[in-house]
VEXTORPA-815058 format. One line per field, with one value per atom (N, C-alpha, C): atom name; chain; residue in one letter; y, z negated, x. Coordinates in steps of 0.02 Angstrom, whole numbers. Layout:
REM residues N
atom: (CA, ...)
kette: (A, ...)
rest: (A, ...)
c2: (Y, ...)
c3: (Z, ...)
c1: (X, ...)
//
This chain:
REM residues 115
atom: (N, CA, C, N, CA, C, N, CA, C, N, CA, C, N, CA, C, N, CA, C, N, CA, C, N, CA, C, N, CA, C, N, CA, C, N, CA, C, N, CA, C, N, CA, C, N, CA, C, N, CA, C, N, CA, C, N, CA, C, N, CA, C, N, CA, C, N, CA, C, N, CA, C, N, CA, C, N, CA, C, N, CA, C, N, CA, C, N, CA, C, N, CA, C, N, CA, C, N, CA, C, N, CA, C, N, CA, C, N, CA, C, N, CA, C, N, CA, C, N, CA, C, N, CA, C, N, CA, C, N, CA, C, N, CA, C, N, CA, C, N, CA, C, N, CA, C, N, CA, C, N, CA, C, N, CA, C, N, CA, C, N, CA, C, N, CA, C, N, CA, C, N, CA, C, N, CA, C, N, CA, C, N, CA, C, N, CA, C, N, CA, C, N, CA, C, N, CA, C, N, CA, C, N, CA, C, N, CA, C, N, CA, C, N, CA, C, N, CA, C, N, CA, C, N, CA, C, N, CA, C, N, CA, C, N, CA, C, N, CA, C, N, CA, C, N, CA, C, N, CA, C, N, CA, C, N, CA, C, N, CA, C, N, CA, C, N, CA, C, N, CA, C, N, CA, C, N, CA, C, N, CA, C, N, CA, C, N, CA, C, N, CA, C, N, CA, C, N, CA, C, N, CA, C, N, CA, C, N, CA, C, N, CA, C, N, CA, C, N, CA, C, N, CA, C, N, CA, C, N, CA, C, N, CA, C, N, CA, C, N, CA, C, N, CA, C, N, CA, C, N, CA, C, N, CA, C, N, CA, C, N, CA, C, N, CA, C, N, CA, C, N, CA, C, N, CA, C, N, CA, C, N, CA, C, N, CA, C, N, CA, C, N, CA, C, N, CA, C, N, CA, C)
kette: (A, A, A, A, A, A, A, A, A, A, A, A, A, A, A, A, A, A, A, A, A, A, A, A, A, A, A, A, A, A, A, A, A, A, A, A, A, A, A, A, A, A, A, A, A, A, A, A, A, A, A, A, A, A, A, A, A, A, A, A, A, A, A, A, A, A, A, A, A, A, A, A, A, A, A, A, A, A, A, A, A, A, A, A, A, A, A, A, A, A, A, A, A, A, A, A, A, A, A, A, A, A, A, A, A, A, A, A, A, A, A, A, A, A, A, A, A, A, A, A, A, A, A, A, A, A, A, A, A, A, A, A, A, A, A, A, A, A, A, A, A, A, A, A, A, A, A, A, A, A, A, A, A, A, A, A, A, A, A, A, A, A, A, A, A, A, A, A, A, A, A, A, A, A, A, A, A, A, A, A, A, A, A, A, A, A, A, A, A, A, A, A, A, A, A, A, A, A, A, A, A, A, A, A, A, A, A, A, A, A, A, A, A, A, A, A, A, A, A, A, A, A, A, A, A, A, A, A, A, A, A, A, A, A, A, A, A, A, A, A, A, A, A, A, A, A, A, A, A, A, A, A, A, A, A, A, A, A, A, A, A, A, A, A, A, A, A, A, A, A, A, A, A, A, A, A, A, A, A, A, A, A, A, A, A, A, A, A, A, A, A, A, A, A, A, A, A, A, A, A, A, A, A, A, A, A, A, A, A, A, A, A, A, A, A, A, A, A, A, A, A, A, A, A, A, A, A, A, A, A, A, A, A, A, A, A, A, A, A, A, A, A, A, A, A)
rest: (D, D, D, T, T, T, V, V, V, D, D, D, V, V, V, S, S, S, S, S, S, V, V, V, L, L, L, V, V, V, P, P, P, E, E, E, D, D, D, S, S, S, S, S, S, L, L, L, L, L, L, I, I, I, H, H, H, L, L, L, A, A, A, D, D, D, A, A, A, A, A, A, S, S, S, P, P, P, L, L, L, R, R, R, D, D, D, A, A, A, Q, Q, Q, I, I, I, A, A, A, A, A, A, V, V, V, E, E, E, D, D, D, I, I, I, L, L, L, A, A, A, G, G, G, I, I, I, G, G, G, L, L, L, G, G, G, D, D, D, I, I, I, P, P, P, R, R, R, L, L, L, L, L, L, V, V, V, L, L, L, N, N, N, K, K, K, A, A, A, D, D, D, R, R, R, L, L, L, D, D, D, G, G, G, W, W, W, Q, Q, Q, R, R, R, E, E, E, A, A, A, L, L, L, S, S, S, R, R, R, R, R, R, Y, Y, Y, D, D, D, A, A, A, V, V, V, V, V, V, I, I, I, S, S, S, A, A, A, L, L, L, H, H, H, G, G, G, D, D, D, G, G, G, L, L, L, P, P, P, A, A, A, L, L, L, L, L, L, E, E, E, T, T, T, L, L, L, R, R, R, R, R, R, R, R, R, L, L, L, A, A, A, N, N, N, G, G, G, G, G, G, E, E, E, P, P, P, A, A, A, W, W, W, A, A, A, E, E, E, S, S, S, S, S, S, A, A, A, V, V, V, H, H, H, Q, Q, Q, G, G, G, E, E, E, S, S, S, S, S, S)
c2: (8355, 8347, 8359, 8392, 8402, 8344, 8323, 8267, 8293, 8287, 8305, 8251, 8259, 8206, 8223, 8277, 8300, 8247, 8199, 8147, 8082, 8078, 8021, 8014, 7961, 7947, 7881, 7889, 7828, 7832, 7779, 7783, 7787, 7822, 7832, 7765, 7717, 7653, 7600, 7624, 7572, 7541, 7474, 7433, 7414, 7428, 7405, 7445, 7474, 7505, 7456, 7447, 7409, 7456, 7455, 7498, 7458, 7472, 7434, 7470, 7437, 7472, 7423, 7456, 7421, 7393, 7325, 7294, 7303, 7312, 7313, 7381, 7431, 7502, 7516, 7551, 7572, 7625, 7653, 7710, 7685, 7615, 7582, 7612, 7615, 7637, 7706, 7750, 7822, 7826, 7790, 7788, 7764, 7711, 7684, 7735, 7768, 7817, 7879, 7897, 7956, 7939, 7883, 7866, 7863, 7834, 7831, 7902, 7948, 8021, 8052, 8038, 8067, 8042, 7976, 7947, 7982, 7988, 8019, 8097, 8126, 8196, 8213, 8166, 8174, 8138, 8115, 8088, 8016, 7981, 7906, 7862, 7894, 7855, 7805, 7806, 7755, 7697, 7698, 7645, 7592, 7526, 7474, 7467, 7446, 7444, 7374, 7351, 7293, 7315, 7307, 7325, 7265, 7275, 7228, 7255, 7213, 7229, 7190, 7221, 7193, 7192, 7157, 7145, 7097, 7050, 6997, 6956, 6957, 6921, 6953, 7015, 7051, 7037, 6999, 6989, 6912, 6904, 6836, 6810, 6747, 6720, 6748, 6754, 6781, 6850, 6891, 6963, 6965, 6923, 6922, 6906, 6859, 6839, 6893, 6922, 6980, 7036, 7054, 7111, 7094, 7032, 7008, 7016, 6993, 7002, 7067, 7111, 7177, 7223, 7217, 7258, 7225, 7160, 7124, 7132, 7116, 7125, 7065, 7067, 7014, 7027, 6984, 7000, 6960, 6996, 6962, 6981, 6942, 6959, 6964, 7020, 7022, 6994, 7001, 6981, 6906, 6868, 6792, 6765, 6800, 6772, 6745, 6750, 6726, 6764, 6730, 6763, 6787, 6781, 6800, 6757, 6696, 6654, 6677, 6690, 6715, 6781, 6825, 6889, 6884, 6841, 6827, 6806, 6758, 6727, 6781, 6820, 6871, 6922, 6942, 6988, 6960, 6895, 6865, 6866, 6846, 6846, 6916, 6965, 7031, 7064, 7049, 7081, 7050, 6984, 6950, 6974, 7006, 7030, 7107, 7138, 7210, 7249, 7214, 7247, 7240, 7217, 7209, 7143, 7142, 7079, 7031, 6967, 6918, 6927, 6946, 6961, 7016, 7065, 7119, 7093, 7045, 7014, 6980, 6940, 6903, 6951, 7006, 7055, 7095, 7108, 7141, 7097, 7030, 6987, 6986, 6983, 6980, 7048, 7101, 7165, 7171, 7143, 7143, 7100, 7043, 6998, 7031, 7078, 7104, 7161, 7186, 7238, 7223)
c3: (-3628, -3699, -3743, -3802, -3850, -3898, -3913, -3963, -4024, -4083, -4146, -4170, -4167, -4194, -4260, -4293, -4352, -4412, -4403, -4457, -4441, -4384, -4368, -4420, -4456, -4498, -4478, -4460, -4441, -4481, -4526, -4560, -4513, -4532, -4488, -4471, -4515, -4502, -4470, -4440, -4407, -4352, -4352, -4300, -4240, -4254, -4202, -4210, -4155, -4157, -4117, -4143, -4108, -4073, -4010, -3966, -3948, -3979, -3964, -3917, -3861, -3810, -3788, -3762, -3736, -3670, -3664, -3600, -3550, -3576, -3531, -3507, -3535, -3516, -3444, -3410, -3342, -3342, -3400, -3409, -3443, -3445, -3480, -3463, -3397, -3374, -3397, -3391, -3410, -3486, -3520, -3596, -3622, -3591, -3608, -3594, -3537, -3516, -3565, -3587, -3628, -3694, -3726, -3786, -3782, -3727, -3719, -3716, -3681, -3673, -3744, -3783, -3849, -3892, -3890, -3931, -3915, -3848, -3829, -3852, -3848, -3867, -3938, -3985, -4054, -4077, -4031, -4047, -4066, -4047, -4062, -3999, -3946, -3884, -3885, -3932, -3931, -3976, -4011, -4054, -4014, -4018, -3975, -3992, -3939, -3943, -3922, -3952, -3925, -3905, -3843, -3818, -3829, -3864, -3874, -3843, -3798, -3762, -3792, -3824, -3856, -3807, -3832, -3793, -3733, -3741, -3690, -3676, -3722, -3713, -3653, -3636, -3584, -3518, -3511, -3451, -3430, -3370, -3344, -3361, -3357, -3375, -3329, -3264, -3215, -3235, -3257, -3275, -3337, -3383, -3449, -3428, -3386, -3370, -3327, -3282, -3246, -3284, -3333, -3378, -3424, -3447, -3492, -3452, -3392, -3353, -3332, -3315, -3288, -3340, -3402, -3454, -3508, -3493, -3545, -3613, -3612, -3671, -3695, -3757, -3788, -3779, -3752, -3739, -3789, -3830, -3881, -3879, -3913, -3927, -4003, -4036, -4106, -4126, -4082, -4095, -4102, -4059, -4063, -4088, -4098, -4124, -4070, -4005, -3952, -3949, -3942, -3934, -3999, -4056, -4120, -4142, -4132, -4145, -4104, -4043, -3998, -4021, -4042, -4067, -4129, -4177, -4236, -4219, -4178, -4157, -4121, -4080, -4044, -4099, -4144, -4199, -4241, -4255, -4294, -4258, -4192, -4149, -4139, -4127, -4115, -4177, -4238, -4297, -4318, -4307, -4319, -4272, -4214, -4167, -4173, -4232, -4239, -4195, -4178, -4137, -4062, -4043, -3972, -3946, -3884, -3848, -3846, -3845, -3841, -3784, -3730, -3666, -3682, -3722, -3736, -3775, -3821, -3854, -3813, -3764, -3717, -3671, -3651, -3613, -3647, -3708, -3748, -3757, -3769, -3776, -3708, -3652, -3588, -3577, -3594, -3588, -3630, -3690, -3737, -3713, -3677, -3653, -3593, -3559, -3498, -3518, -3579, -3602, -3612)
c1: (7294, 7274, 7339, 7327, 7377, 7383, 7442, 7448, 7485, 7458, 7488, 7527, 7598, 7640, 7671, 7641, 7675, 7666, 7621, 7612, 7652, 7689, 7724, 7781, 7783, 7835, 7871, 7935, 7973, 8041, 8052, 8120, 8172, 8227, 8284, 8320, 8313, 8348, 8302, 8246, 8204, 8243, 8231, 8262, 8217, 8154, 8104, 8039, 8010, 7947, 7899, 7841, 7790, 7743, 7740, 7697, 7637, 7579, 7521, 7477, 7458, 7417, 7357, 7310, 7248, 7255, 7268, 7280, 7226, 7160, 7106, 7087, 7122, 7106, 7127, 7079, 7098, 7152, 7161, 7216, 7280, 7283, 7337, 7406, 7421, 7488, 7503, 7452, 7467, 7472, 7434, 7438, 7504, 7532, 7595, 7649, 7645, 7697, 7691, 7633, 7626, 7655, 7648, 7675, 7751, 7778, 7850, 7880, 7843, 7865, 7865, 7815, 7809, 7863, 7877, 7931, 7998, 8009, 8073, 8074, 8020, 8014, 8023, 8012, 8025, 8084, 8125, 8194, 8189, 8141, 8136, 8147, 8167, 8171, 8226, 8276, 8328, 8314, 8257, 8240, 8213, 8237, 8205, 8129, 8093, 8021, 8000, 7944, 7911, 7840, 7823, 7758, 7712, 7656, 7604, 7541, 7516, 7457, 7397, 7348, 7293, 7234, 7180, 7117, 7129, 7172, 7179, 7117, 7072, 7006, 6967, 6981, 6945, 6979, 7033, 7070, 7068, 7078, 7088, 7159, 7174, 7235, 7291, 7279, 7328, 7344, 7296, 7307, 7350, 7338, 7379, 7453, 7461, 7529, 7564, 7528, 7555, 7581, 7536, 7551, 7611, 7615, 7671, 7735, 7734, 7796, 7811, 7760, 7772, 7803, 7776, 7798, 7847, 7865, 7904, 7869, 7806, 7759, 7737, 7712, 7675, 7600, 7560, 7488, 7452, 7404, 7369, 7296, 7257, 7185, 7177, 7181, 7168, 7097, 7054, 6985, 6979, 7017, 7017, 7080, 7131, 7195, 7239, 7221, 7261, 7326, 7381, 7449, 7478, 7443, 7474, 7532, 7534, 7593, 7652, 7641, 7694, 7720, 7675, 7696, 7738, 7714, 7756, 7830, 7833, 7891, 7940, 7908, 7948, 7973, 7933, 7954, 8012, 8002, 8058, 8123, 8119, 8185, 8213, 8168, 8191, 8219, 8188, 8215, 8281, 8290, 8350, 8408, 8388, 8433, 8439, 8422, 8427, 8373, 8321, 8265, 8276, 8334, 8346, 8321, 8297, 8279, 8335, 8320, 8375, 8421, 8393, 8440, 8488, 8475, 8517, 8583, 8571, 8624, 8673, 8649, 8696, 8729, 8697, 8725, 8785, 8774, 8824, 8884, 8875, 8929, 8970, 8938, 8976, 9011, 8978, 9013, 9079, 9071, 9130, 9184, 9171, 9219, 9262, 9227, 9260, 9309, 9305, 9344, 9416)
//
């Protein structure tokens, strides 16, 4: 399939992209990979991303936990509001850290100390 990305508008100073995907889709893995490829192809591959997996209400608890760990993602149900407080807190922390996950900040500190 051809994807038209001509209407993608991302400010040059964006510190974080939110990648929203359907957690319950049987094509989830391929869809996530396709978006990542597109972002890289249009020069946005270096902008930090937060993967948000929606439709958690269609999954069992163990599936939600497994997906969260596998993708380092926030799993939500927009329909029921599940996971939204965690999403807001994650966004707050990431934006305070320039879009990077908290572990990236501690890694950069350690790298700087070894120089």
